[in-house]
N, C-alpha and C positions, 0 to 999 in steps of 0.2 A: 504493500500500500504506500509506504513512504517513498519507495523507489519510483512508483508510478507518478506520485505527486511531484517528485523532483524532476522527472522527465517532462512532465507537462509544464512546469514552471520554466525550464530551460527552453522548451519549444515555444512558449508564449513570448519569451524574450527574443526568439529568432523569427517570430511571425512577420514583422515588417520586411525582413530580407526575403523570406520565402514568398510572401504575397507579391512583392515587386518582381521577383524572378519569374514566377509563374505567369505573370502578365506580359513581361517583356519577351519571354521565350516559352510559350505553352508546350508542355510535354505530355507524353502518354504515361499514366500511372498504372502499373500492374500490381494488384494486391495479392499478397501471399497468405493463404490459409492452410491449415492442416486438418484439424478435427473440429467438428461441430457436435457437441455432446453435453448432456447434463452430468453432474456428479463428479467432475474433474476440476473443481475450482483450484486455482493456483498453478495449473499446468500451463506453461507459456504457449503451448501449441494448440490449446483447446479453447474454443469460443462456445459459450452456452447458447443453445438454440434461441432463447429470448433475445440475447444480445445480437446474435446473427440476424434475426428478424429486424431489429432496429437498424442495423447497419445497411442491410439490403433495401429497406424501405427508404432510407435517406439517399442511398445511391441512385435508386430508380427515380426519385423525385428531383434530384439536383445535378445529376451527371449524365453523360452519354456513355452508357455501359455497352461495350463492344465485345464481340467474339475476338479471340486472340488473332485469328487469321485476318479478319477485317481491319482490326486496329493496326496490325503490322503492315498491311497493304497501304493504308492511309499514311502511316509513318514514313514508309519508303517513298511515297509520292509527295510528301510534304503537306498532307492535308489534315494533320492532327490539329484538333481544336482544344481550347481550354476546357477541362472537364471530361476529357476522354479517359475512360477507366476500363481495365480488364480484371476479371476475377479468376484466380487460379487456386488449386488445391494440390498438395503434395502427398504422396505415399499410397493413396488409394484406400482410405479407411471406409469401413462399412457405414459409418455414420454420415459419410458424404451422400449416401443414398437415402438413408432413413430420416435424417434430420435436415441436411442442407438442401437436397433436391426439391422438396415441397416448397420451401421458401423461395428458391431460385425461380421455380416455375410460376409461382404466384406473382412475383414481382417482375417476371419476364427478364431476368438477369442471366445472360449467357455466362458460361464458365468452362474452363479447361481443367480436367482432372488428370494429373500425372501419376500413372500407376507403375508399380514395381512388379515385374512379371512373376518372380518367385513368390511374392506375397499373394498374388492372384491364384497361383497354383496351390496356395496354402502350404507350401513347402517351408517357408520362412515367415517370420512376422517381425515387426519393428521391435528392436530390443528395448526401446524406451519404455514400453508398457509390458508389465509382467503377464505371463500366460494365465488365463483364467477360463471360466466356463464360457464366456462370451467370445464369439469370433471377432477378430479385430479388423480383418481386411475383406475387401470385395472379392467375390468369386468371379470367374470369367463370365458366367451367365449374367451376373449383376453388372459387370462392365459393359457387356453388350446391350443390356437394358438401358444403361445410362447413355451409351452412344446413340441410341435411337431417340432420345429426348430432345425436344427443340432447344437449340442453343448450347447443348452440351457436347464438348469434344474431348477426346482422350489423347493424352500425350505420354511420352516415355520417361521413366525415372530409373532406368537401368534394369538389370536382371535381379541383382541381390542387394542393392543399396550400399555399395562400398564407399569408402573415401577414395575417389578415383585417383587422386594424385599419389597415393601411397601403394598402389599396385603396379606391377610391371605393365609396360605399354601394350603387350599383346592381350593381357587380361582386361585392361581398361577398354581396349578396342572391342573386345567381345561383349563386355557389359553394355557398351553404347550401341553397337550395331545389332547384336542378337535380340536385345529387348525390342528394338523397332520392328524387326522381322516377326517376332512372336506376337506382339500386340496387333500388328497389322493383320496377321493370319486370324487371330481370334475375333476381331471386330469387322473383318472384311472391308477395311478402309485404310487409306494412307495415314501415316503417323508423322506429320511434319515438324512436330515441336518436342523439345527435350528439356528436362530439368535436372540440373546437377545436384546429386544428393548432398545435403548440408551446404550447398553453395561452394563445394570444394572444387575449384577449377583453376588451372594454370593454362598457359598457352598450349601445352600439349593436349589437354582435354578438349579445349575449344576446337583445335584442329581435328581431333578424332571425331567430334560431333559433326563438324562440317563435312568431313570425308564420308561419314555414314549416310549422308543425304538429308539430314535435317535442315530445314530452312531457317530455323531460329531456335534459340535456347535461352532459358531464364536462369538467373543466378539469385543470390540473396543480397547482392550489393544494392544499397539504398539509392533512392532518387528517381527522377523522371527520365523517360527515354525520349531522345530526339532523333532527327533524321540521320545524324552522324554516329549514333550509338551502334556499336558492332552488333549485328543481329544474333550472334551466338554468345553474346555477353549482356543480355538485357537485364535491366535493373528491376527490382521489386520492392514493394513497401509492405512490411510485416504487419499483420493485424492480430490483435489480442482481445481477450475477454474484457480488458480494462477500457477498451476504446468505445466511448460513447459516440453518438453522431457528431458531437462537438470535436472530439479527438480525431474522428475520421476526417472532418473538414480541415483540421490543422495538418494532418498528415498529407492530404491531397494538395494543400497549399505549399508544402515543402518545409513547414516549420519544424518537423521532426528530423529532417535530413541531417543536420549537423550532429545530433546525438547518435543517430543510427550509423553515420559514417565513422564515428569514433569507435563504436562497438564492433562494427564490421572490420575496421583496421586491426583491432585486437584479436579478433577471431582468425583473420587471415594470417596474422603473425604466428599464432599457435599452429595453424595448419602447416605453414612453411617450416617451422622448427621441427615438427613431428616428421615431416617428409625428409628433411635434411639429415636428421639423426638416425634415419632408418629404423625407427621404432616400429614394432608390429603389434599394436594392440588389436582388439577385435576389429575386423574389417567393417562391421556394420556401424554406420554412423548414428549418433544419438539424436539427430533432428533432420 
């Protein structure tokens, strides 16, 4: 709670800068979600369904919410307008279907869900959440059901959700390319978009993603996207359960960008140190 208040205070102090920047140079905001579920208060990656409803209602009333494909086409053509927003989800959780989808459909908000193929196989699950009686991830039948919904598209989040920079190049290449092939086979559609697990990306991973045929890829680097943003290194803005519609408006204005940039710098430094020292912890990333 105290941390959330501190971030809001810093963001309010940065609001004039963010407001001015967003008007001088409008950019595309890509929002990053993971889970939408009750009963997980305090989990940074989970938004309560009631809060998610508030956020989607505000977005639909105040922004032009686009599909990722349409938004990127406009971005490349220089047609991005102030208020253009994309909604994305990482990991392919079951609650994206049970709790998020009804809200998205009600408010006519398109979204891209990045799934990890081994999670959909039910061969692995995200290690952040302990195994229990409830199934954590979407099955392939459920992924196909989502792919048939208006405005919903499916992207790739690798085969097994590793820290890509910490595995050999051949293994990283297989994670990137095989997941695209597997998902495309399952949904009988192209999979043009990729999401780096934990935002762990170096030039090597970006090159592998481009080589695998993806037209674009998202990171966890904060900020808006502009015409000159590399398509395989797109920025996203993290959403949390603490974000009221007021906080959402602040984030879209860029007020949170300085705080998020500092946190991202610290995170990337840790990734680089881990890769350089050849440490080999569990390959599955925590976020």
